[in-house]
OpenMM code with the backbone's topology and positions (N, CA, C; nanometers):
from openmm import Vec3, app, unit

residues = "UNK UNK UNK UNK UNK UNK UNK UNK UNK UNK UNK UNK UNK UNK UNK UNK UNK UNK UNK UNK UNK UNK UNK UNK UNK UNK UNK UNK UNK UNK UNK UNK UNK UNK UNK UNK UNK UNK UNK UNK UNK UNK UNK UNK UNK UNK UNK UNK UNK UNK UNK UNK UNK UNK UNK UNK UNK UNK UNK UNK UNK UNK UNK UNK UNK UNK UNK UNK UNK UNK UNK UNK UNK UNK UNK UNK UNK UNK UNK UNK UNK UNK UNK UNK UNK UNK UNK UNK UNK UNK UNK UNK UNK UNK UNK UNK UNK UNK UNK UNK UNK UNK UNK UNK UNK UNK UNK UNK UNK UNK UNK UNK UNK UNK UNK UNK UNK UNK UNK UNK UNK UNK UNK UNK UNK UNK UNK".split()
positions = [
    Vec3(10.9945, 7.1670, 8.1496),
    Vec3(10.9651, 7.2366, 8.2737),
    Vec3(11.0062, 7.1491, 8.3918),
    Vec3(11.0753, 7.2073, 8.4867),
    Vec3(11.1187, 7.1357, 8.6058),
    Vec3(11.0015, 7.1162, 8.7006),
    Vec3(10.9948, 6.9977, 8.7603),
    Vec3(10.8885, 6.9703, 8.8567),
    Vec3(10.9035, 7.0620, 8.9773),
    Vec3(10.7936, 7.1065, 9.0302),
    Vec3(10.7926, 7.1867, 9.1515),
    Vec3(10.8107, 7.0911, 9.2697),
    Vec3(10.8878, 7.1339, 9.3691),
    Vec3(10.9277, 7.0442, 9.4764),
    Vec3(10.8758, 7.0891, 9.6133),
    Vec3(10.8305, 6.9893, 9.6894),
    Vec3(10.7815, 7.0121, 9.8259),
    Vec3(10.8624, 6.9233, 9.9199),
    Vec3(10.9204, 6.9833, 10.0219),
    Vec3(10.9941, 6.9109, 10.1249),
    Vec3(10.9110, 6.9137, 10.2525),
    Vec3(10.8908, 6.7968, 10.3109),
    Vec3(10.8102, 6.7844, 10.4316),
    Vec3(10.8999, 6.7391, 10.5461),
    Vec3(10.8872, 6.8060, 10.6605),
    Vec3(10.9511, 6.7570, 10.7821),
    Vec3(10.8454, 6.7491, 10.8913),
    Vec3(10.8257, 6.6269, 10.9383),
    Vec3(10.7299, 6.6014, 11.0467),
    Vec3(10.7705, 6.4715, 11.1130),
    Vec3(10.7757, 6.4711, 11.2465),
    Vec3(10.8124, 6.3490, 11.3179),
    Vec3(10.6987, 6.2477, 11.3163),
    Vec3(10.5777, 6.2893, 11.2792),
    Vec3(10.4651, 6.1971, 11.2649),
    Vec3(10.4669, 6.1433, 11.1210),
    Vec3(10.5144, 6.0207, 11.1050),
    Vec3(10.5333, 5.9610, 10.9728),
    Vec3(10.4044, 5.9607, 10.8918),
    Vec3(10.2942, 5.9256, 10.9531),
    Vec3(10.1669, 5.9173, 10.8799),
    Vec3(10.1212, 6.0540, 10.8300),
    Vec3(10.1430, 6.1570, 10.9093),
    Vec3(10.1051, 6.2907, 10.8628),
    Vec3(10.1934, 6.3318, 10.7445),
    Vec3(10.3212, 6.3014, 10.7529),
    Vec3(10.4108, 6.3309, 10.6415),
    Vec3(10.3667, 6.2614, 10.5136),
    Vec3(10.3257, 6.1357, 10.5270),
    Vec3(10.2768, 6.0619, 10.4097),
    Vec3(10.1503, 6.1258, 10.3537),
    Vec3(10.0615, 6.1702, 10.4413),
    Vec3(9.9389, 6.2379, 10.3988),
    Vec3(9.9725, 6.3616, 10.3161),
    Vec3(10.0613, 6.4453, 10.3664),
    Vec3(10.1007, 6.5664, 10.2941),
    Vec3(10.1640, 6.5285, 10.1605),
    Vec3(10.2515, 6.4282, 10.1630),
    Vec3(10.3160, 6.3829, 10.0398),
    Vec3(10.2165, 6.3342, 9.9361),
    Vec3(10.1174, 6.2582, 9.9784),
    Vec3(10.0161, 6.2081, 9.8852),
    Vec3(9.9348, 6.3218, 9.8244),
    Vec3(9.8985, 6.4204, 9.9060),
    Vec3(9.8233, 6.5348, 9.8548),
    Vec3(9.9087, 6.6121, 9.7541),
    Vec3(10.0357, 6.6347, 9.7874),
    Vec3(10.1247, 6.7089, 9.6977),
    Vec3(10.1459, 6.6340, 9.5662),
    Vec3(10.1675, 6.5040, 9.5735),
    Vec3(10.1845, 6.4255, 9.4506),
    Vec3(10.0588, 6.4295, 9.3653),
    Vec3(9.9426, 6.4290, 9.4309),
    Vec3(9.8161, 6.4393, 9.3591),
    Vec3(9.8022, 6.5704, 9.2835),
    Vec3(9.8761, 6.6720, 9.3260),
    Vec3(9.8785, 6.8010, 9.2571),
    Vec3(9.9896, 6.8070, 9.1525),
    Vec3(10.0613, 6.6957, 9.1363),
    Vec3(10.1683, 6.6912, 9.0373),
    Vec3(10.3020, 6.7426, 9.0865),
    Vec3(10.3200, 6.7514, 9.2174),
    Vec3(10.4439, 6.8025, 9.2752),
    Vec3(10.5389, 6.6885, 9.3105),
    Vec3(10.6670, 6.7167, 9.3029),
    Vec3(10.7695, 6.6215, 9.3465),
    Vec3(10.7849, 6.6384, 9.4979),
    Vec3(10.7974, 6.5291, 9.5697),
    Vec3(10.7950, 6.5334, 9.7164),
    Vec3(10.9133, 6.4583, 9.7753),
    Vec3(10.9679, 6.5136, 9.8826),
    Vec3(11.0632, 6.4408, 9.9661),
    Vec3(11.0161, 6.4545, 10.1104),
    Vec3(11.0145, 6.3416, 10.1820),
    Vec3(10.9719, 6.3388, 10.3216),
    Vec3(11.0938, 6.3234, 10.4122),
    Vec3(11.0975, 6.4022, 10.5187),
    Vec3(11.2006, 6.3867, 10.6209),
    Vec3(11.1312, 6.3836, 10.7568),
    Vec3(11.1977, 6.3213, 10.8540),
    Vec3(11.1393, 6.3069, 10.9870),
    Vec3(11.2312, 6.3578, 11.0973),
    Vec3(11.3530, 6.3957, 11.0619),
    Vec3(11.4507, 6.4436, 11.1594),
    Vec3(11.5214, 6.5670, 11.1036),
    Vec3(11.5659, 6.6530, 11.1919),
    Vec3(11.6319, 6.7765, 11.1507),
    Vec3(11.7529, 6.7506, 11.0623),
    Vec3(11.8330, 6.6499, 11.0949),
    Vec3(11.9535, 6.6233, 11.0148),
    Vec3(11.9175, 6.5842, 10.8713),
    Vec3(11.8113, 6.5040, 10.8553),
    Vec3(11.7647, 6.4693, 10.7198),
    Vec3(11.7184, 6.5943, 10.6463),
    Vec3(11.6429, 6.6765, 10.7158),
    Vec3(11.5903, 6.7992, 10.6571),
    Vec3(11.7028, 6.8912, 10.6112),
    Vec3(11.8009, 6.9141, 10.6990),
    Vec3(11.9105, 7.0054, 10.6673),
    Vec3(11.9952, 6.9547, 10.5511),
    Vec3(12.0058, 6.8245, 10.5363),
    Vec3(12.0778, 6.7679, 10.4216),
    Vec3(11.9948, 6.7786, 10.2933),
    Vec3(11.8631, 6.7679, 10.3067),
    Vec3(11.7755, 6.7684, 10.1893),
    Vec3(11.7585, 6.9074, 10.1290),
    Vec3(11.7566, 7.0112, 10.2100),
    Vec3(11.7282, 7.1462, 10.1593),
    Vec3(11.8213, 7.1864, 10.0451),
    Vec3(11.9532, 7.1842, 10.0614),
    Vec3(12.0386, 7.2283, 9.9496),
    Vec3(12.0395, 7.1311, 9.8312),
    Vec3(12.0172, 7.0049, 9.8571),
    Vec3(12.0185, 6.9050, 9.7497),
    Vec3(11.8876, 6.9044, 9.6715),
    Vec3(11.7751, 6.9073, 9.7414),
    Vec3(11.6430, 6.8950, 9.6795),
    Vec3(11.5896, 7.0302, 9.6295),
    Vec3(11.6326, 7.1383, 9.6934),
    Vec3(11.5938, 7.2745, 9.6572),
    Vec3(11.4420, 7.2906, 9.6442),
    Vec3(11.3707, 7.2719, 9.7559),
    Vec3(11.2242, 7.2781, 9.7510),
    Vec3(11.1717, 7.4193, 9.7250),
    Vec3(11.0561, 7.4227, 9.6606),
    Vec3(10.9847, 7.5486, 9.6416),
    Vec3(10.8977, 7.5790, 9.7636),
    Vec3(10.8478, 7.4728, 9.8267),
    Vec3(10.7651, 7.4855, 9.9475),
    Vec3(10.8154, 7.3856, 10.0508),
    Vec3(10.8202, 7.4295, 10.1753),
    Vec3(10.8564, 7.3425, 10.2877),
    Vec3(10.7353, 7.3342, 10.3801),
    Vec3(10.6886, 7.2125, 10.4059),
    Vec3(10.5810, 7.1905, 10.5028),
    Vec3(10.6487, 7.1402, 10.6295),
    Vec3(10.6381, 7.2194, 10.7360),
    Vec3(10.7177, 7.1950, 10.8563),
    Vec3(10.6319, 7.1864, 10.9809),
    Vec3(10.6436, 7.0755, 11.0522),
    Vec3(10.5823, 7.0636, 11.1837),
    Vec3(10.6583, 7.1544, 11.2780),
    Vec3(10.5875, 7.2230, 11.3636),
    Vec3(10.6527, 7.3164, 11.4543),
    Vec3(10.6993, 7.2519, 11.5836),
    Vec3(10.6334, 7.1442, 11.6257),
    Vec3(10.6690, 7.0808, 11.7531),
    Vec3(10.7197, 6.9401, 11.7248),
    Vec3(10.8510, 6.9251, 11.7388),
    Vec3(10.9164, 6.7957, 11.7152),
    Vec3(11.0201, 6.7742, 11.8254),
    Vec3(11.0570, 6.6491, 11.8507),
    Vec3(11.1628, 6.6248, 11.9493),
    Vec3(11.2978, 6.6732, 11.8954),
    Vec3(11.3863, 6.7059, 11.9831),
    Vec3(11.5233, 6.7464, 11.9535),
    Vec3(11.5321, 6.8870, 11.8951),
    Vec3(11.4814, 6.9097, 11.7738),
    Vec3(11.4876, 7.0409, 11.7098),
    Vec3(11.3465, 7.0784, 11.6681),
    Vec3(11.3019, 7.1978, 11.7066),
    Vec3(11.1659, 7.2360, 11.6700),
    Vec3(11.1651, 7.3227, 11.5437),
    Vec3(11.0452, 7.3542, 11.4988),
    Vec3(11.0293, 7.4307, 11.3761),
    Vec3(11.0905, 7.5689, 11.3821),
    Vec3(11.0847, 7.6334, 11.4978),
    Vec3(11.1437, 7.7667, 11.5101),
    Vec3(11.2941, 7.7602, 11.4858),
    Vec3(11.3590, 7.6597, 11.5412),
    Vec3(11.5030, 7.6443, 11.5191),
    Vec3(11.5332, 7.6191, 11.3713),
    Vec3(11.4479, 7.5399, 11.3051),
    Vec3(11.4706, 7.5127, 11.1633),
    Vec3(11.4437, 7.6355, 11.0771),
    Vec3(11.3435, 7.7145, 11.1137),
    Vec3(11.3202, 7.8394, 11.0410),
    Vec3(11.4386, 7.9333, 11.0593),
    Vec3(11.4903, 7.9396, 11.1801),
    Vec3(11.6088, 8.0234, 11.2048),
    Vec3(11.7260, 7.9753, 11.1180),
    Vec3(11.7450, 7.8439, 11.1076),
    Vec3(11.8515, 7.7885, 11.0228),
    Vec3(11.8287, 7.8269, 10.8761),
    Vec3(11.7030, 7.8158, 10.8284),
    Vec3(11.6727, 7.8534, 10.6898),
    Vec3(11.7073, 7.9989, 10.6627),
    Vec3(11.6747, 8.0868, 10.7571),
    Vec3(11.7047, 8.2283, 10.7354),
    Vec3(11.8553, 8.2549, 10.7408),
    Vec3(11.9266, 8.1850, 10.8275),
    Vec3(12.0726, 8.2016, 10.8327),
    Vec3(12.1381, 8.1550, 10.7037),
    Vec3(12.0804, 8.0512, 10.6436),
    Vec3(12.1326, 7.9994, 10.5164),
    Vec3(12.0817, 8.0804, 10.3972),
    Vec3(11.9962, 8.1776, 10.4252),
    Vec3(11.9375, 8.2645, 10.3234),
    Vec3(11.8542, 8.1877, 10.2216),
    Vec3(11.7880, 8.0852, 10.2706),
    Vec3(11.7016, 8.0067, 10.1844),
    Vec3(11.5646, 8.0722, 10.1811),
    Vec3(11.5031, 8.0801, 10.0643),
    Vec3(11.3815, 8.1582, 10.0473),
    Vec3(11.2591, 8.0778, 10.0049),
    Vec3(11.2538, 7.9504, 10.0348),
    Vec3(11.1342, 7.8698, 10.0027),
    Vec3(11.0160, 7.9206, 10.0843),
    Vec3(10.8974, 7.9020, 10.0312),
    Vec3(10.7765, 7.9272, 10.1095),
    Vec3(10.7696, 7.8219, 10.2190),
    Vec3(10.7246, 7.8610, 10.3356),
    Vec3(10.7129, 7.7688, 10.4472),
    Vec3(10.5664, 7.7578, 10.4874),
    Vec3(10.5220, 7.6342, 10.5061),
    Vec3(10.3905, 7.6077, 10.5633),
    Vec3(10.4172, 7.5523, 10.7023),
    Vec3(10.3920, 7.6349, 10.8046),
    Vec3(10.4166, 7.5975, 10.9442),
    Vec3(10.2914, 7.5296, 10.9988),
    Vec3(10.3070, 7.4049, 11.0447),
    Vec3(10.1951, 7.3226, 11.0887),
    Vec3(10.2122, 7.2882, 11.2363),
    Vec3(10.1026, 7.2944, 11.3102),
    Vec3(10.1082, 7.2531, 11.4494),
    Vec3(9.9787, 7.1846, 11.4906),
    Vec3(9.9918, 7.0878, 11.5779),
    Vec3(9.8764, 7.0222, 11.6387),
    Vec3(9.8538, 7.0756, 11.7785),
    Vec3(9.9338, 7.1737, 11.8175),
    Vec3(9.9240, 7.2331, 11.9499),
    Vec3(9.8653, 7.3729, 11.9379),
    Vec3(9.9049, 7.4617, 12.0211),
    Vec3(9.8553, 7.5984, 12.0198),
    Vec3(9.8902, 7.6662, 11.8869),
    Vec3(9.7906, 7.7128, 11.8097),
    Vec3(9.8184, 7.7756, 11.6807),
    Vec3(9.9024, 7.9023, 11.6923),
    Vec3(9.9055, 7.9637, 11.8111),
    Vec3(9.9885, 8.0828, 11.8293),
    Vec3(10.1364, 8.0515, 11.8121),
    Vec3(10.1760, 7.9279, 11.8397),
    Vec3(10.3163, 7.8879, 11.8227),
    Vec3(10.3568, 7.8995, 11.6759),
    Vec3(10.2736, 7.8507, 11.5861),
    Vec3(10.3028, 7.8606, 11.4425),
    Vec3(10.2976, 8.0057, 11.3976),
    Vec3(10.2040, 8.0831, 11.4506),
    Vec3(10.1951, 8.2244, 11.4130),
    Vec3(10.3182, 8.3009, 11.4585),
    Vec3(10.3687, 8.2701, 11.5776),
    Vec3(10.4908, 8.3327, 11.6273),
    Vec3(10.6084, 8.2987, 11.5352),
    Vec3(10.6162, 8.1731, 11.4934),
    Vec3(10.7229, 8.1320, 11.4017),
    Vec3(10.7115, 8.2059, 11.2696),
    Vec3(10.5880, 8.2249, 11.2208),
    Vec3(10.5671, 8.2968, 11.0953),
    Vec3(10.6145, 8.4414, 11.1071),
    Vec3(10.5833, 8.5061, 11.2165),
    Vec3(10.6280, 8.6445, 11.2372),
    Vec3(10.7798, 8.6529, 11.2409),
    Vec3(10.8424, 8.5585, 11.3115),
    Vec3(10.9876, 8.5574, 11.3194),
    Vec3(11.0487, 8.5347, 11.1807),
    Vec3(10.9916, 8.4406, 11.1059),
    Vec3(11.0450, 8.4097, 10.9729),
    Vec3(11.0355, 8.5304, 10.8810),
    Vec3(10.9236, 8.5986, 10.8834),
    Vec3(10.9074, 8.7182, 10.7992),
    Vec3(11.0079, 8.8256, 10.8389),
    Vec3(11.0278, 8.8436, 10.9686),
    Vec3(11.1231, 8.9428, 11.0165),
    Vec3(11.2652, 8.9081, 10.9740),
    Vec3(11.2930, 8.7794, 10.9603),
    Vec3(11.4262, 8.7331, 10.9221),
    Vec3(11.4446, 8.7251, 10.7705),
    Vec3(11.3376, 8.7515, 10.6931),
    Vec3(11.3550, 8.7584, 10.5489),
    Vec3(11.2984, 8.6455, 10.4663),
    Vec3(11.2315, 8.5460, 10.5280),
    Vec3(11.1665, 8.4452, 10.4450),
    Vec3(11.0523, 8.5125, 10.3700),
    Vec3(11.0293, 8.4718, 10.2488),
    Vec3(10.9328, 8.5406, 10.1649),
    Vec3(10.7892, 8.5224, 10.2109),
    Vec3(10.7515, 8.4002, 10.2442),
    Vec3(10.6122, 8.3769, 10.2776),
    Vec3(10.5997, 8.2595, 10.3732),
    Vec3(10.5145, 8.2753, 10.4725),
    Vec3(10.4872, 8.1686, 10.5673),
    Vec3(10.3357, 8.1572, 10.5833),
    Vec3(10.2848, 8.0359, 10.5666),
    Vec3(10.1441, 8.0051, 10.5891),
    Vec3(10.1370, 7.9209, 10.7147),
    Vec3(10.0378, 7.9442, 10.7995),
    Vec3(10.0220, 7.8628, 10.9201),
    Vec3(9.8945, 7.7798, 10.9098),
    Vec3(9.9059, 7.6528, 10.9491),
    Vec3(9.7927, 7.5603, 10.9498),
    Vec3(9.7925, 7.4836, 11.0812),
    Vec3(9.6738, 7.4495, 11.1288),
    Vec3(9.6603, 7.3705, 11.2512),
    Vec3(9.6080, 7.2319, 11.2176),
    Vec3(9.6666, 7.1306, 11.2827),
    Vec3(9.6197, 6.9928, 11.2676),
    Vec3(9.4928, 6.9752, 11.3496),
    Vec3(9.3975, 6.8991, 11.3050),
    Vec3(9.3939, 6.8329, 11.1746),
    Vec3(9.3646, 6.9348, 11.0642),
    Vec3(9.4334, 6.9194, 10.9522),
    Vec3(9.4221, 7.0136, 10.8413),
    Vec3(9.3167, 6.9643, 10.7429),
    Vec3(9.2165, 7.0460, 10.7141),
    Vec3(9.1212, 7.0073, 10.6099),
    Vec3(9.1944, 6.9948, 10.4749),
    Vec3(9.1580, 6.8966, 10.3988),
    Vec3(9.2226, 6.8699, 10.2702),
    Vec3(9.2259, 6.9941, 10.1819),
    Vec3(9.1183, 7.0677, 10.1759),
    Vec3(9.1128, 7.1860, 10.0902),
    Vec3(9.2145, 7.2914, 10.1340),
    Vec3(9.2354, 7.3089, 10.2645),
    Vec3(9.3346, 7.4066, 10.3140),
    Vec3(9.4766, 7.3636, 10.2809),
    Vec3(9.5032, 7.2326, 10.2910),
    Vec3(9.6366, 7.1849, 10.2557),
    Vec3(9.6630, 7.2066, 10.1074),
    Vec3(9.5677, 7.1740, 10.0241),
    Vec3(9.5837, 7.1970, 9.8792),
    Vec3(9.6095, 7.3447, 9.8498),
    Vec3(9.5326, 7.4316, 9.9133),
    Vec3(9.5527, 7.5756, 9.8935),
    Vec3(9.6937, 7.6187, 9.9322),
    Vec3(9.7445, 7.5632, 10.0411),
    Vec3(9.8788, 7.5993, 10.0880),
    Vec3(9.9872, 7.5478, 9.9926),
    Vec3(9.9607, 7.4347, 9.9264),
    Vec3(10.0590, 7.3761, 9.8347),
    Vec3(10.0521, 7.4343, 9.6944),
    Vec3(9.9397, 7.4874, 9.6546),
    Vec3(9.9231, 7.5352, 9.5166),
    Vec3(10.0264, 7.6370, 9.4716),
    Vec3(10.0693, 7.7303, 9.5566),
    Vec3(10.1725, 7.8233, 9.5086),
    Vec3(10.3013, 7.7535, 9.4639),
    Vec3(10.3229, 7.6286, 9.5062),
    Vec3(10.4413, 7.5545, 9.4612),
    Vec3(10.4315, 7.5261, 9.3121),
    Vec3(10.3130, 7.5378, 9.2572),
    Vec3(10.2945, 7.5091, 9.1158),
    Vec3(10.3217, 7.6323, 9.0302),
    Vec3(10.3333, 7.7502, 9.0920),
    Vec3(10.3620, 7.8738, 9.0195),
    Vec3(10.5097, 7.8780, 8.9809),
    Vec3(10.5446, 7.9702, 8.8979),
    Vec3(10.6850, 7.9860, 8.8561),
    Vec3(10.7697, 8.0392, 8.9685),
    Vec3(10.9037, 8.0320, 8.9499),
    Vec3(10.9975, 8.0848, 9.0505),
    Vec3(10.9853, 8.2346, 9.0633),
] * unit.nanometer
topology = app.Topology()
chain = topology.addChain("A")
for resn in residues:
    res = topology.addResidue(resn, chain)
    for name in ("N", "CA", "C"):
        topology.addAtom(name, app.Element.getBySymbol(name[0]), res)
């Protein structure tokens, strides 16, 4: 059985490590990225089942990355995370669904451990 994969993009290194540690604790394979260029290179190579994405980052934000994912016709589940106004992540989720992404979960920082685990668990299901 192939390991289920989670790709994280967050400019806050410590938060990315937190998500990675939780995902590894669930038996998932993890790759951490902190910049859009790293993320865009990792998606086709790593082929994640779930993407945990910060919505507010310098240079390229989560909405732009979701738009890129839909243009590339990539169908990973997205967990949209924000430490700012939760409506921003909800707006991104609506846009992603309209553009054809299969599923988007929204979470606000700080994320309770149980909510993060719940958001990652579908990565353990089959394709």
